[in-house]
C-alpha positions in Angstrom: -9.1 -25.1 67.6 -9.4 -21.4 67.8 -5.3 -21.0 66.7 -5.8 -23.4 63.7 -8.8 -21.5 62.1 -7.0 -18.1 62.6 -3.9 -19.4 61.2 -2.8 -17.6 57.9 0.0 -17.7 55.2 2.6 -15.2 55.8 5.6 -16.8 53.9 5.6 -19.8 51.5 3.4 -22.3 51.4 5.5 -25.0 52.5 6.2 -22.9 55.7 2.3 -22.4 55.9 1.7 -26.0 55.9 4.5 -27.0 58.5 3.2 -24.6 61.3 -0.6 -25.9 60.1 0.3 -29.5 61.1 1.9 -28.7 64.2 -1.4 -27.0 65.2 -3.8 -29.5 63.8 -1.9 -32.5 65.3 -2.7 -31.2 68.9 -6.1 -31.4 68.2 -8.1 -34.8 68.4 -10.8 -36.4 66.7 -10.6 -33.4 64.0 -12.0 -34.9 60.5 -10.2 -34.8 57.3 -12.8 -32.6 55.6 -12.4 -30.1 58.4 -8.6 -29.9 58.4 -8.8 -28.9 54.5 -11.5 -26.8 55.1 -8.9 -24.9 57.7 -6.2 -25.3 55.5 -7.7 -23.7 52.5 -9.2 -20.9 54.6 -5.7 -19.6 55.7 -4.0 -19.2 52.1 -3.5 -16.1 50.6 -6.3 -14.8 48.1 -4.0 -15.5 45.1 -3.8 -19.0 46.0 -7.0 -19.9 48.0 -9.5 -18.9 45.0 -7.7 -20.9 42.3 -7.4 -23.8 43.9 -10.6 -24.0 45.7 -12.1 -24.1 41.9 -10.2 -27.1 41.3 -12.1 -28.8 44.3 -9.2 -30.9 46.0 -10.4 -33.9 47.8 -8.0 -34.3 50.2 -5.2 -32.4 52.4 -2.1 -33.7 50.1 -4.2 -33.1 46.7 -4.6 -29.0 48.2 -1.0 -28.9 49.1 0.3 -30.2 46.0 -2.4 -27.6 43.9 -1.1 -24.8 46.5 2.5 -25.3 44.9 1.7 -25.2 41.7 -0.6 -21.7 42.0 2.3 -20.5 44.0 5.0 -21.0 41.1 2.2 -19.8 38.7 1.9 -16.3 41.3 6.0 -16.2 41.7 6.4 -16.1 37.6 4.3 -13.4 36.5 5.4 -11.3 39.5 8.9 -11.1 37.7 9.7 -7.9 35.9 9.6 -8.1 32.2 12.9 -7.6 30.7 13.4 -6.8 27.0 16.5 -7.7 25.8 16.9 -4.5 23.4 16.1 -2.0 26.2 18.4 -3.6 28.8 20.6 -0.9 30.0 23.6 -3.5 29.9 23.6 -3.8 26.1 21.2 -0.8 24.9 23.0 2.6 23.5 21.8 5.5 21.3 24.2 4.3 18.5 23.1 0.6 18.3 23.1 -0.7 15.3 19.7 -2.2 15.7 18.3 0.9 15.5 20.2 2.3 12.5 18.4 2.2 9.1 21.3 0.2 6.7 22.5 2.2 4.0 22.6 -0.6 1.1 23.7 0.8 -2.5 21.1 0.0 -5.2 21.6 -2.7 -7.7 20.0 -0.4 -10.0 22.8 2.6 -9.7 21.9 6.2 -9.6 18.5 7.4 -10.9 18.7 8.5 -14.6 17.0 11.7 -15.5 15.2 11.6 -18.7 16.5 13.7 -21.1 13.1 15.2 -22.1 13.1 17.0 -18.8 16.2 18.9 -20.4 14.0 19.7 -23.4 12.8 23.5 -24.0 8.9 23.6 -23.3 6.7 25.6 -25.2 2.9 25.5 -25.4 0.9 26.0 -29.0 -2.5 27.2 -28.3 -5.5 26.4 -30.9 -5.3 29.9 -32.4 -1.6 29.6 -33.4 -2.0 26.5 -35.0 -5.0 27.7 -37.0 -3.1 30.7 -38.1 0.4 28.5 -38.9 -2.3 25.8 -41.3 -3.4 28.7 -43.0 0.4 30.1 -43.8 1.4 26.4 -44.6 4.0 26.9 -41.7 5.1 24.1 -39.3 3.5 24.3 -35.8 6.5 24.2 -34.0 9.2 26.2 -36.2 9.2 28.5 -39.0 9.8 26.3 -41.8 6.9 25.4 -44.5 5.5 22.0 -43.5 5.0 19.1 -45.8 5.0 15.3 -45.6 8.1 14.1 -43.9 9.4 17.4 -42.0 11.2 17.6 -39.3 11.8 20.3 -37.2 15.8 21.5 -36.8 15.9 21.4 -33.1 14.2 18.8 -30.6 11.8 20.7 -28.2 8.9 20.0 -26.3 5.3 21.1 -27.0 2.0 20.9 -25.3 -0.7 21.3 -28.1 -4.2 22.0 -27.0 -7.0 19.6 -28.2 -9.8 20.8 -30.5 -13.3 19.4 -30.6 -14.0 17.4 -34.2 -17.4 18.1 -35.3 -20.8 18.9 -33.9 -21.7 17.4 -30.1 -24.7 15.2 -30.5 -25.8 14.4 -27.1 -24.0 11.6 -24.9 -23.6 9.2 -27.4 -20.8 11.1 -28.9 -16.9 10.4 -27.7 -15.8 13.5 -26.5 -12.1 13.7 -28.2 -10.8 17.0 -26.7 -7.8 16.9 -24.3 -4.2 18.2 -24.2 -2.3 16.0 -26.2 1.9 16.0 -25.8 3.8 15.7 -28.8 7.5 14.9 -28.6 9.5 16.2 -31.4 13.0 14.1 -31.4 14.9 12.3 -33.9 13.7 8.9 -34.8 15.1 6.2 -36.4 13.8 5.5 -40.1 12.1 2.0 -39.1 9.7 3.5 -36.4 6.4 4.9 -37.1 5.5 7.9 -39.0 2.6 9.7 -38.2 1.4 13.4 -40.1 0.9 16.3 -37.4 -2.3 17.5 -39.7 -3.8 13.7 -39.3 -3.3 13.7 -35.3 -5.0 17.2 -34.9 -7.5 16.7 -37.9 -5.9 19.6 -39.6 -7.4 20.1 -43.2 -4.4 19.6 -45.6 -4.8 18.6 -48.8 -4.4 14.7 -48.1 -6.4 14.8 -45.1 -9.9 13.5 -45.0 -12.4 13.5 -42.3 -15.2 10.7 -42.2 -18.4 10.3 -39.4 -18.7 6.6 -38.7 -21.2 5.0 -36.4 -20.5 1.8 -33.9 -23.6 0.8 -33.0 -25.2 4.5 -31.3 -21.4 6.1 -30.8 -20.7 8.7 -33.3 -17.1 8.4 -34.4 -14.8 10.9 -36.4 -12.1 9.1 -38.8 -9.3 10.6 -40.5 -7.7 9.4 -43.2 -4.1 10.7 -43.9 -2.4 9.5 -47.1 0.8 10.5 -45.6 0.6 8.4 -42.8 2.3 5.1 -42.7 0.1 3.4 -39.8 -3.1 3.3 -38.1 -3.9 4.8 -34.8 -7.1 4.7 -32.6 -7.8 6.1 -29.3 -8.0 4.4 -26.5 -10.9 5.9 -25.1 -12.6 4.9 -28.5 -11.3 1.1 -27.8 -12.8 1.3 -24.2 -15.8 2.5 -24.9 -16.6 0.6 -28.5 -14.9 -2.6 -26.6 -13.1 -2.8 -29.7 -10.7 -5.9 -30.3 -7.4 -4.0 -31.3 -4.6 -6.6 -33.0 -0.8 -5.0 -33.1 1.2 -5.1 -36.2 
């Protein structure tokens, strides 16, 4: 009996069961319950503990559960192999690690012609001086309705504030405006620079209007062919704009 209680699993479950049956058959009068207890106590810890939790009722049930647990332990002890990092297949020049260079269906990016135009900044004082002399803001020619500069350029105009401030309800119209002077087709909209910048030309009229409690500045220029409204005014006054 002592040799049976000291028997421990040192190899596979099959070998352990064979040794256990040889020793248990030598002992007469040993009950099935005692055999089951001795059999479970000699198993390895990684097999015995999970099998005990399942409470097998007989020696055959315990043996079947031991085989299943043994296969599970063997499977989790196998080294994990990644097919991408296998030394027989992996190389630094592997195409899996290299980004593919695919030509763009859009072709090479286009460079805007505006990026090559000369840039010049016109200050507020320069605009006032040129307005007094009746000159164009961007060239030395006399300004008149329909005037076009001889050479297209890109200018940055420093915005001016219209009217006097009357608190938070007034809408600030001071901002920097980029004006692009390029040749356009005759069918495109034309707008007077005097009306855009609030100039006091002979054909420009400045009006003060209110939408609710918000104070606005309206410029009427008879030389302009279209109506323009600031997107800030549209957003703050919640106006509905109908495009022509």
